[in-house]
C-alpha positions in Angstrom: 54.4 72.5 -28.5 51.7 70.0 -27.4 49.7 72.9 -25.9 49.8 74.8 -29.3 48.5 71.7 -31.1 45.6 71.4 -28.7 44.7 75.1 -29.1 44.9 74.7 -33.0 42.6 71.7 -32.9 40.1 73.5 -30.7 40.1 76.6 -32.9 39.5 74.5 -36.0 36.6 72.6 -34.3 35.0 75.8 -33.0 35.1 77.3 -36.6 33.4 74.2 -38.0 30.7 74.5 -35.3 30.0 78.1 -36.3 29.7 77.3 -40.0 27.0 74.6 -39.8 23.3 75.2 -40.4 20.7 72.6 -39.7 17.8 73.7 -42.0 17.8 76.5 -44.4 14.2 76.3 -45.7 13.1 76.0 -49.3 15.3 73.9 -51.6 17.3 72.5 -48.6 18.3 68.9 -49.2 19.2 66.5 -46.4 20.4 62.8 -46.7 20.5 60.6 -43.6 22.0 57.2 -43.1 22.1 55.3 -39.9 21.2 52.3 -37.7 17.6 51.3 -36.9 16.8 49.7 -33.5 13.6 47.9 -32.7 12.4 45.0 -30.7 13.7 41.7 -32.1 15.7 43.4 -35.0 18.3 46.0 -35.9 18.8 47.3 -39.4 19.8 50.2 -41.6 17.8 53.4 -42.3 18.2 55.9 -45.1 16.1 59.0 -45.6 16.0 62.1 -47.8 14.2 65.4 -47.0 13.5 68.3 -49.3 12.7 71.8 -47.9 9.5 73.3 -49.4 9.1 76.3 -47.0 10.9 78.1 -44.2 9.9 75.4 -41.7 8.5 72.5 -43.8 10.0 69.6 -45.6 8.8 66.5 -47.4 10.8 63.3 -47.9 11.1 59.6 -48.1 12.6 57.1 -45.6 13.3 53.4 -45.9 14.4 50.8 -43.4 15.6 47.2 -43.8 16.0 44.9 -40.8 19.3 43.2 -41.3 19.6 41.3 -38.0 16.3 39.7 -37.0 15.9 37.5 -33.9 16.3 33.8 -35.0 12.8 32.9 -33.5 11.1 35.2 -36.1 10.4 33.9 -39.5 10.7 37.2 -41.4 10.8 37.4 -45.2 11.8 40.4 -47.3 8.3 41.9 -47.0 8.5 41.8 -43.3 12.0 43.2 -43.1 11.5 46.1 -45.6 9.5 49.3 -45.1 9.3 52.6 -47.0 7.7 55.8 -45.9 6.6 59.2 -47.3 7.1 61.8 -44.7 6.3 65.4 -43.7 8.5 67.4 -41.2 7.9 70.6 -39.3 11.4 71.9 -38.9 11.4 73.9 -35.7 15.1 74.5 -35.0 15.1 78.2 -36.0 11.9 78.7 -33.9 12.9 77.1 -30.6 16.7 77.4 -30.7 19.2 80.2 -31.0 21.8 77.7 -32.3 21.5 77.4 -36.1 23.3 74.1 -36.1 20.4 72.4 -34.3 17.0 71.3 -35.8 14.1 69.6 -34.1 11.6 68.2 -36.5 8.3 66.4 -35.5 6.5 64.9 -38.4 4.0 62.4 -39.8 4.7 59.5 -42.1 2.7 57.1 -44.3 4.4 53.7 -44.9 3.7 50.3 -46.3 3.0 49.1 -42.7 1.2 52.0 -41.0 0.4 55.7 -40.5 2.8 57.1 -37.9 4.6 59.9 -36.3 8.2 60.7 -35.7 10.3 63.1 -33.6 13.8 63.8 -34.8 16.8 66.0 -34.0 19.8 67.0 -36.1 23.0 68.7 -35.1 25.5 69.9 -37.7 29.3 70.1 -37.0 30.0 71.7 -40.3 27.9 73.0 -43.3 27.6 69.5 -44.8 27.9 67.0 -42.0 26.1 66.2 -38.7 24.4 63.6 -36.6 20.7 62.8 -36.2 18.4 60.7 -34.1 14.7 59.9 -34.7 12.0 58.2 -32.6 9.2 56.6 -34.7 5.8 55.4 -33.5 2.9 53.9 -35.4 -0.4 55.7 -34.8 -2.6 53.5 -36.9 -1.6 50.0 -38.2 -3.1 48.7 -41.4 -3.5 45.2 -40.0 -5.8 45.5 -37.0 -5.5 41.7 -36.2 -3.1 40.4 -33.6 0.3 40.7 -35.4 2.8 37.9 -35.6 6.4 38.7 -34.5 7.4 39.2 -38.1 4.5 41.6 -38.8 5.6 43.7 -35.7 8.8 44.6 -37.5 8.5 48.3 -38.4 5.0 48.3 -36.7 6.3 49.2 -33.3 8.4 51.9 -31.6 11.8 52.3 -33.4 14.9 54.4 -32.9 17.2 55.6 -35.7 20.6 57.1 -35.2 23.3 58.1 -37.6 24.9 60.7 -39.9 23.2 63.5 -41.9 24.6 65.3 -44.9 23.5 68.5 -46.6 23.3 68.1 -50.3 
């Protein structure tokens, strides 16, 4: 009996893996929510991407640092960032697995002009996981930054859930 339950669970999981699709092109909508990790802070990240071509999407991303190191005097403006973004969705070019999408991109935020590299994997048609690496390429403030000004102006990592809308 226990063996039959294990086989049934594996069959259901394998079917859900087959039905997922990471990026479908024009009019594809993705919503992501997850954790943001950076030096001296952790927070929450949300993003939305809209497909405008077979391998291109535009979107918006926002992060708020919830847990900031006590030695940093960070106000709301230091903790919050919002970005407009462009993605080149390469999953269907480099992978034979339609559940996987790799997307490098550029973003323009309140703090800087930067780049990101992200990956998504879908377990079903509507749900998956994602991770993103973000790096500022040009900071708006070229002076020496205070620890509070370094929030969102440094290497960050996002990890969480992604949903197809």
